[in-house]
Structure formats: structure tokens, C-alpha cells
DSSP file (Angstrom, degrees, kcal/mol; ACC not computed):
  #  RESIDUE AA STRUCTURE BP1 BP2  ACC     N-H-->O    O-->H-N    N-H-->O    O-->H-N    TCO  KAPPA ALPHA  PHI   PSI    X-CA   Y-CA   Z-CA
    1    1 A X              0   0    0      0, 0.0     2,-0.1     0, 0.0     3,-0.0   0.000 360.0 360.0 360.0 129.1  -13.0   -1.1   35.9
    2    2 A X     >  -     0   0    0      1,-0.1     4,-1.8     4,-0.0     5,-0.1  -0.442 360.0-120.9 -77.8 158.3  -15.3   -4.1   35.3
    3    3 A X  H  > S+     0   0    0      1,-0.2     4,-2.4     2,-0.2     5,-0.2   0.891 113.3  55.5 -54.9 -47.5  -14.0   -7.2   33.5
    4    4 A X  H  > S+     0   0    0      1,-0.2     4,-2.3     2,-0.2     5,-0.2   0.934 107.2  48.7 -54.7 -46.6  -16.8   -6.7   30.8
    5    5 A X  H  > S+     0   0    0      1,-0.2     4,-3.0     2,-0.2    -1,-0.2   0.937 112.2  47.4 -61.5 -47.8  -15.6   -3.2   30.1
    6    6 A X  H  X S+     0   0    0     -4,-1.8     4,-2.8     2,-0.2    -1,-0.2   0.897 111.2  52.3 -64.3 -42.8  -12.0   -4.2   29.7
    7    7 A X  H  X S+     0   0    0     -4,-2.4     4,-2.2     2,-0.2    -1,-0.2   0.902 112.6  45.4 -53.4 -52.6  -13.0   -7.2   27.4
    8    8 A X  H  X S+     0   0    0     -4,-2.3     4,-2.5    -5,-0.2    -2,-0.2   0.903 109.9  53.4 -60.4 -47.4  -15.0   -4.9   25.2
    9    9 A X  H  X S+     0   0    0     -4,-3.0     4,-2.6    -5,-0.2     5,-0.2   0.971 111.0  47.0 -56.0 -53.1  -12.3   -2.3   25.1
   10   10 A X  H  X S+     0   0    0     -4,-2.8     4,-2.4     1,-0.2    -1,-0.2   0.888 110.7  52.3 -63.7 -34.6   -9.7   -5.0   23.9
   11   11 A X  H  X S+     0   0    0     -4,-2.2     4,-1.9     2,-0.2    -1,-0.2   0.910 111.3  46.4 -66.5 -37.5  -12.1   -6.3   21.4
   12   12 A X  H  X S+     0   0    0     -4,-2.5     4,-2.3     2,-0.2    -2,-0.2   0.941 112.3  50.5 -63.7 -50.6  -12.6   -2.8   19.9
   13   13 A X  H  X S+     0   0    0     -4,-2.6     4,-2.3     1,-0.2    -2,-0.2   0.887 111.7  48.3 -59.2 -42.5   -8.8   -2.1   19.9
   14   14 A X  H  X S+     0   0    0     -4,-2.4     4,-2.0    -5,-0.2    -1,-0.2   0.915 111.0  49.4 -64.1 -38.3   -8.2   -5.4   18.1
   15   15 A X  H  X S+     0   0    0     -4,-1.9     4,-2.0     1,-0.2    -2,-0.2   0.852 111.4  52.1 -72.8 -34.0  -10.9   -4.7   15.4
   16   16 A X  H  X S+     0   0    0     -4,-2.3     4,-2.3     2,-0.2    -1,-0.2   0.868 109.3  47.4 -65.3 -38.0   -9.3   -1.2   15.0
   17   17 A X  H  X S+     0   0    0     -4,-2.3     4,-2.5     1,-0.2    -2,-0.2   0.898 112.3  50.8 -70.9 -37.4   -5.8   -2.6   14.4
   18   18 A X  H  X S+     0   0    0     -4,-2.0     4,-2.3     2,-0.2    -2,-0.2   0.883 110.6  48.1 -72.8 -34.5   -7.3   -5.2   11.9
   19   19 A X  H  X S+     0   0    0     -4,-2.0     4,-3.1     2,-0.2     5,-0.3   0.935 111.5  51.5 -71.1 -40.9   -9.2   -2.5    9.9
   20   20 A X  H  X S+     0   0    0     -4,-2.3     4,-2.3     1,-0.2    -2,-0.2   0.926 111.8  46.2 -60.1 -39.5   -6.0   -0.4    9.9
   21   21 A X  H  X S+     0   0    0     -4,-2.5     4,-1.7     2,-0.2    -1,-0.2   0.885 113.8  47.5 -62.3 -42.8   -4.0   -3.4    8.5
   22   22 A X  H  X S+     0   0    0     -4,-2.3     4,-2.5     2,-0.2    -2,-0.2   0.836 112.2  51.9 -71.1 -35.0   -6.7   -4.2    5.9
   23   23 A X  H  X S+     0   0    0     -4,-3.1     4,-2.7     2,-0.2     5,-0.3   0.912 108.7  48.5 -70.8 -39.2   -6.8   -0.5    5.0
   24   24 A X  H  X S+     0   0    0     -4,-2.3     4,-2.2    -5,-0.3    -2,-0.2   0.895 114.6  47.0 -66.1 -36.9   -3.0   -0.3    4.5
   25   25 A X  H  X S+     0   0    0     -4,-1.7     4,-2.5     2,-0.2    -2,-0.2   0.966 114.3  47.6 -65.7 -51.8   -3.2   -3.5    2.3
   26   26 A X  H  X S+     0   0    0     -4,-2.5     4,-1.4     1,-0.2    -2,-0.2   0.924 116.4  41.1 -60.0 -51.1   -6.1   -2.1    0.4
   27   27 A X  H  X S+     0   0    0     -4,-2.7     4,-2.7     2,-0.2    -1,-0.2   0.898 112.0  58.3 -70.7 -39.9   -4.5    1.3   -0.3
   28   28 A X  H  X S+     0   0    0     -4,-2.2     4,-2.6    -5,-0.3    -2,-0.2   0.941 106.2  50.1 -49.0 -50.7   -1.1   -0.5   -1.0
   29   29 A X  H  X S+     0   0    0     -4,-2.5     4,-3.0     2,-0.2    -1,-0.2   0.812 108.7  50.0 -49.4 -42.7   -2.8   -2.4   -3.7
   30   30 A X  H  X S+     0   0    0     -4,-1.4     4,-1.9     2,-0.2    -1,-0.2   0.888 111.3  48.1 -73.9 -37.1   -4.2    0.7   -5.2
   31   31 A X  H  X S+     0   0    0     -4,-2.7     4,-1.8     2,-0.2    -2,-0.2   0.906 112.6  50.8 -59.4 -43.4   -0.8    2.3   -5.2
   32   32 A X  H  X S+     0   0    0     -4,-2.6     4,-2.7    -5,-0.2    -2,-0.2   0.920 109.9  49.4 -69.3 -47.2    0.7   -0.8   -6.7
   33   33 A X  H  X S+     0   0    0     -4,-3.0     4,-2.3     1,-0.2    -1,-0.2   0.851 109.4  50.9 -54.8 -37.0   -1.9   -0.9   -9.4
   34   34 A X  H  X S+     0   0    0     -4,-1.9     4,-1.9     2,-0.2    -2,-0.2   0.856 111.4  47.8 -72.0 -35.6   -1.4    2.6  -10.3
   35   35 A X  H  X S+     0   0    0     -4,-1.8     4,-2.2     2,-0.2    -2,-0.2   0.843 110.3  52.0 -64.1 -41.6    2.4    2.1  -10.6
   36   36 A X  H  X>S+     0   0    0     -4,-2.7     4,-1.5     2,-0.2     5,-0.7   0.948 109.0  52.8 -64.5 -43.9    1.9   -1.1  -12.7
   37   37 A X  H  <5S+     0   0    0     -4,-2.3     3,-0.3     1,-0.2    -2,-0.2   0.920 114.1  41.3 -53.1 -50.1   -0.4    1.1  -14.9
   38   38 A X  H  <5S+     0   0    0     -4,-1.9    -1,-0.2     1,-0.2    -2,-0.2   0.778 112.0  54.8 -65.7 -34.1    2.3    3.7  -15.3
   39   39 A X  H ><5S-     0   0    0     -4,-2.2     3,-1.6    -5,-0.1    -1,-0.2   0.712  87.2-143.8 -80.3 -18.9    5.1    1.4  -15.7
   40   40 A X  T 3<5S-     0   0    0     -4,-1.5    -3,-0.1    -3,-0.3     3,-0.1   0.877  72.4 -60.9  56.8  33.0    3.8   -0.6  -18.6
   41   41 A X  T 3 <S+     0   0    0     -5,-0.7     2,-0.8     1,-0.2    -1,-0.2   0.638 103.2 134.4  64.6  20.6    5.5   -3.6  -16.9
   42   42 A X    X   -     0   0    0     -3,-1.6     3,-1.3    -6,-0.2    47,-0.3  -0.866  38.3-168.1-102.2 112.3    8.9   -2.1  -17.2
   43   43 A X  T 3  S+     0   0    0     -2,-0.8    -1,-0.1     1,-0.3    48,-0.1   0.305  80.5  66.6 -85.7  10.4   10.6   -2.5  -13.9
   44   44 A X  T 3  S+     0   0    0     -5,-0.1    -1,-0.3    46,-0.1     2,-0.2   0.481  80.2  95.8-104.5  -7.3   13.4   -0.2  -14.8
   45   45 A X    <   -     0   0    0     -3,-1.3     2,-0.4    -6,-0.1    44,-0.4  -0.583  60.2-153.9 -82.6 144.5   11.1    2.9  -15.0
   46   46 A X        -     0   0    0     -2,-0.2     2,-0.3    42,-0.1    42,-0.2  -0.910   9.2-167.1-122.4 151.0   10.9    5.2  -12.0
   47   47 A X  E     -A   87   0A   0     40,-2.4    40,-2.9    -2,-0.4     2,-0.5  -0.942  33.1 -92.7-136.6 151.4    7.9    7.6  -11.1
   48   48 A X  E  >  -A   86   0A   0     -2,-0.3     4,-1.7    38,-0.2    38,-0.2  -0.498  27.8-152.8 -69.2 118.1    7.3   10.4   -8.7
   49   49 A X  H  > S+     0   0    0     36,-2.8     4,-2.4    -2,-0.5     3,-0.3   0.949  92.7  55.2 -54.7 -54.2    6.0    9.0   -5.5
   50   50 A X  H  > S+     0   0    0     35,-0.4     4,-2.6     1,-0.2    -1,-0.2   0.858 105.6  52.7 -46.4 -44.2    4.1   12.2   -4.7
   51   51 A X  H  > S+     0   0    0      2,-0.2     4,-2.4     1,-0.2    -1,-0.2   0.904 108.0  50.4 -65.3 -41.7    2.3   12.2   -8.0
   52   52 A X  H  X S+     0   0    0     -4,-1.7     4,-1.0    -3,-0.3    -2,-0.2   0.912 112.5  46.7 -61.7 -45.6    1.0    8.7   -7.5
   53   53 A X  H  <>S+     0   0    0     -4,-2.4     5,-3.0     2,-0.2     3,-0.4   0.877 108.9  56.3 -67.7 -34.1   -0.2    9.6   -4.0
   54   54 A X  H ><5S+     0   0    0     -4,-2.6     3,-2.5    -5,-0.2    -2,-0.2   0.957 105.2  51.9 -52.4 -52.8   -1.8   12.8   -5.5
   55   55 A X  H 3<5S+     0   0    0     -4,-2.4    -1,-0.2     1,-0.3    -2,-0.2   0.700 109.2  48.1 -61.9 -18.7   -3.7   10.6   -7.9
   56   56 A X  T 3<5S-     0   0    0     -4,-1.0    -1,-0.3    -3,-0.4    -2,-0.2   0.260 117.0-118.7 -93.7   7.1   -5.0    8.4   -5.1
   57   57 A X  T < 5S+     0   0    0     -3,-2.5     2,-0.4     1,-0.2    -3,-0.2   0.923  70.7 130.3  47.8  49.7   -5.9   11.6   -3.2
   58   58 A X      < -     0   0    0     -5,-3.0     2,-0.5    -8,-0.2    -1,-0.2  -0.982  64.2-112.2-128.5 148.9   -3.7   11.0   -0.4
   59   59 A X    >   -     0   0    0     -2,-0.4     3,-2.2     1,-0.2     6,-0.4  -0.638  22.8-144.0 -73.0 120.9   -1.0   13.3    1.3
   60   60 A X  T 3  S+     0   0    0     -2,-0.5    -1,-0.2     1,-0.3    -9,-0.0   0.670  98.5  51.1 -56.9 -20.8    2.4   11.8    0.6
   61   61 A X  T 3  S+     0   0    0      4,-0.1    -1,-0.3   -11,-0.0    -2,-0.1   0.224  85.4 113.0-105.8  18.2    3.5   12.8    3.8
   62   62 A X  S <> S-     0   0    0     -3,-2.2     4,-1.6     1,-0.1     5,-0.1  -0.231  79.2-112.0 -74.6 170.9    0.8   11.3    5.8
   63   63 A X  H  > S+     0   0    0      2,-0.2     4,-2.3     1,-0.2     5,-0.2   0.897 119.4  53.6 -69.0 -44.4    1.2    8.4    8.3
   64   64 A X  H  > S+     0   0    0      2,-0.2     4,-2.4     1,-0.2    -1,-0.2   0.935 105.7  50.5 -55.1 -49.2   -0.9    6.3    5.9
   65   65 A X  H  > S+     0   0    0     -6,-0.4     4,-2.4     1,-0.2    -1,-0.2   0.894 110.2  51.1 -57.5 -41.8    1.3    7.0    2.9
   66   66 A X  H  X S+     0   0    0     -4,-1.6     4,-2.8     1,-0.2    -1,-0.2   0.904 110.2  48.7 -65.8 -39.9    4.4    6.1    4.9
   67   67 A X  H  X S+     0   0    0     -4,-2.3     4,-2.5     2,-0.2    -2,-0.2   0.868 109.0  54.0 -66.0 -35.4    2.8    2.8    6.0
   68   68 A X  H  X S+     0   0    0     -4,-2.4     4,-2.8     2,-0.2    -2,-0.2   0.926 109.8  46.0 -59.7 -47.4    1.9    2.1    2.5
   69   69 A X  H  X S+     0   0    0     -4,-2.4     4,-2.7     2,-0.2     5,-0.2   0.913 113.9  49.0 -64.1 -40.5    5.4    2.6    1.3
   70   70 A X  H  X S+     0   0    0     -4,-2.8     4,-2.8     2,-0.2     5,-0.2   0.922 111.2  50.5 -62.5 -41.9    6.8    0.4    4.2
   71   71 A X  H  X S+     0   0    0     -4,-2.5     4,-1.6    -5,-0.2    -2,-0.2   0.963 113.1  45.5 -61.5 -53.4    4.3   -2.3    3.4
   72   72 A X  H  <>S+     0   0    0     -4,-2.8     5,-2.9     1,-0.2     6,-0.8   0.881 116.3  44.9 -56.6 -40.9    5.3   -2.3   -0.4
   73   73 A X  H ><5S+     0   0    0     -4,-2.7     3,-1.4     3,-0.2    -1,-0.2   0.905 111.4  51.1 -69.6 -41.8    8.9   -2.2    0.4
   74   74 A X  H 3<5S+     0   0    0     -4,-2.8    -1,-0.2     1,-0.3    -2,-0.2   0.777 112.5  48.0 -65.4 -25.2    8.8   -4.9    3.0
   75   75 A X  T 3<5S-     0   0    0     -4,-1.6    -1,-0.3    -5,-0.2    -2,-0.2   0.464 111.4-126.6 -92.7  -3.6    6.9   -7.1    0.6
   76   76 A X  T < 5S+     0   0    0     -3,-1.4    17,-0.3    -4,-0.2    16,-0.3   0.856  72.3 128.0  54.3  42.2    9.5   -6.3   -2.1
   77   77 A X  S   <S+     0   0    0     -5,-2.9    13,-1.6    -6,-0.2     2,-0.3   0.610  71.7  26.9 -96.5 -14.9    6.8   -5.1   -4.6
   78   78 A X  E     -B   89   0A   0     -6,-0.8     2,-0.3    11,-0.3    11,-0.3  -0.861  64.2-149.0-137.7 169.1    8.5   -1.7   -5.2
   79   79 A X  E     -B   88   0A   0      9,-2.2     9,-2.7    -2,-0.3     2,-0.3  -0.967  15.5-165.1-134.5 149.2   12.0   -0.2   -5.2
   80   80 A X  E     -B   87   0A   0     -2,-0.3     2,-0.2     7,-0.2     7,-0.2  -0.856  16.6-128.2-126.5 168.0   12.9    3.4   -4.4
   81   81 A X    >   -     0   0    0      5,-1.2     3,-2.7    -2,-0.3     5,-0.2  -0.619  65.5 -46.1-106.7 176.5   15.9    5.5   -4.8
   82   82 A X  G >  S+     0   0    0      1,-0.3     3,-0.8    -2,-0.2    -1,-0.2  -0.038 131.4  10.3 -49.4 129.7   17.3    7.5   -1.8
   83   83 A X  G 3  S-     0   0    0      1,-0.2    -1,-0.3     2,-0.1     0, 0.0   0.251 109.7 -98.7  84.9 -15.9   14.6    9.3    0.1
   84   84 A X  G <  S+     0   0    0     -3,-2.7    -1,-0.2     2,-0.1    -2,-0.2   0.677  84.9 129.6  80.6  10.9   11.8    7.5   -1.6
   85   85 A X  S <  S+     0   0    0     -3,-0.8   -36,-2.8    -4,-0.2   -35,-0.4   0.840  72.1  42.4 -69.7 -28.9   11.0   10.3   -4.1
   86   86 A X  E    S-A   48   0A   0    -38,-0.2    -5,-1.2    -4,-0.2     2,-0.4  -0.931  73.3-170.4-116.7 135.3   11.1    8.0   -7.1
   87   87 A X  E     -AB  47  80A   0    -40,-2.9   -40,-2.4    -2,-0.4     2,-0.3  -0.953   5.1-173.8-129.3 148.1    9.5    4.5   -7.1
   88   88 A X  E     - B   0  79A   0     -9,-2.7    -9,-2.2    -2,-0.4     2,-0.3  -0.908  26.7-113.8-132.7 161.8    9.7    1.7   -9.5
   89   89 A X  E     - B   0  78A   0    -44,-0.4   -11,-0.3   -47,-0.3     2,-0.2  -0.786  25.0-138.1 -99.4 139.6    7.8   -1.6   -9.6
   90   90 A X     >  -     0   0    0    -13,-1.6     4,-2.3    -2,-0.3     5,-0.2  -0.484  27.3-106.7 -91.8 163.7    9.5   -4.9   -9.1
   91   91 A X  H  > S+     0   0    0      1,-0.2     4,-2.6     2,-0.2     5,-0.2   0.910 125.8  49.9 -57.0 -42.2    8.9   -8.1  -11.1
   92   92 A X  H  > S+     0   0    0    -16,-0.3     4,-1.7     1,-0.2    -1,-0.2   0.843 108.7  51.6 -65.9 -29.1    7.2   -9.5   -8.0
   93   93 A X  H  > S+     0   0    0    -17,-0.3     4,-2.6     2,-0.2    -2,-0.2   0.855 108.9  52.0 -70.8 -34.2    5.1   -6.3   -7.8
   94   94 A X  H  X S+     0   0    0     -4,-2.3     4,-2.6     2,-0.2     5,-0.2   0.939 110.0  48.2 -61.7 -52.2    4.1   -6.8  -11.5
   95   95 A X  H  X S+     0   0    0     -4,-2.6     4,-2.2     2,-0.2    -1,-0.2   0.851 112.0  49.3 -58.7 -39.6    3.0  -10.2  -10.8
   96   96 A X  H  X S+     0   0    0     -4,-1.7     4,-2.9     2,-0.2     5,-0.2   0.942 112.4  48.4 -66.3 -49.8    1.0   -9.0   -7.7
   97   97 A X  H  X S+     0   0    0     -4,-2.6     4,-2.4     1,-0.2    -2,-0.2   0.889 110.6  49.0 -63.6 -38.9   -0.7   -6.3   -9.7
   98   98 A X  H  X S+     0   0    0     -4,-2.6     4,-2.4     2,-0.2    -1,-0.2   0.950 112.2  50.3 -63.9 -47.1   -1.6   -8.6  -12.6
   99   99 A X  H  X S+     0   0    0     -4,-2.2     4,-2.4     1,-0.2    -2,-0.2   0.932 112.0  47.3 -56.5 -46.2   -3.1  -11.2  -10.1
  100  100 A X  H  X S+     0   0    0     -4,-2.9     4,-1.7     1,-0.2    -1,-0.2   0.920 111.5  51.1 -63.8 -40.8   -5.1   -8.5   -8.4
  101  101 A X  H  X S+     0   0    0     -4,-2.4     4,-0.9    -5,-0.2    -1,-0.2   0.873 110.7  48.7 -63.8 -34.9   -6.3   -7.2  -11.7
  102  102 A X  H >X S+     0   0    0     -4,-2.4     4,-0.6     1,-0.2     3,-0.5   0.895 108.7  50.9 -71.6 -39.8   -7.4  -10.6  -12.7
  103  103 A X  H 3< S+     0   0    0     -4,-2.4     3,-0.4     1,-0.2    -1,-0.2   0.776 106.7  57.0 -69.2 -24.6   -9.3  -11.4   -9.6
  104  104 A X  H 3< S+     0   0    0     -4,-1.7    -1,-0.2     1,-0.2    -2,-0.2   0.768 105.2  52.6 -74.6 -25.4  -11.2   -8.0   -9.9
  105  105 A X  H <<        0   0    0     -4,-0.9    -1,-0.2    -3,-0.5    -2,-0.2   0.633 360.0 360.0 -86.0 -12.2  -12.4   -9.0  -13.3
  106  106 A X     <        0   0    0     -4,-0.6    -1,-0.2    -3,-0.4    -2,-0.1   0.461 360.0 360.0 -80.6 360.0  -13.8  -12.4  -12.2
């Protein structure tokens, strides 16, 4: 294997990983905005995770859906009950969704 080939291969792999990370963040924000819309800023409400993914035209059992849930939970933007079937938005998630909405309007 030539050194140029290896460098190009590694550069492509890095770009793919960045795209995947960006895609996860983008889709996570879409999920969060939908949850925010449903919750009416009430962090005590819980909603069916699968229904939200269906509205976003995503399979709730897909690898991407799991990564979205992991990202949102890690960032403490959502809460779930056992198994993740129902999800709620946190105060931090409400703020993030509001901030994202105001940035989109500018």
C-alpha cells in the first residue's frame, strides 16, 4: 500500500466520522424540537419515543435512533423511563430547543 493511498483513506474515514457526528447532532436537534413542540415546555409530560421517531420518518430501532437517544441523554436534554419507551424533555432541553428555534428565525 502506498503512503498516499493510506493518507487519502484515513482522510475519508475522518470525514465520514465527522459527517456521522454532525448527522447525529442534526437529527437529535430535530427530535428535541419535536419533543419541545409536544411538551409545551412541561418537563413533567412523557411522550411515546416511537411516535416521535415515526414523525421524523426514522425507525425507532435503527442504529441512528439509538445514537440520537444516547446523545440526548448524555447531554441531559431528555429523560426516559425504563426501556426508553417514553421520553420527556428536561429544562436544559427546553432551553436548547428555544435557542435552536431562535437561531433558525434569524
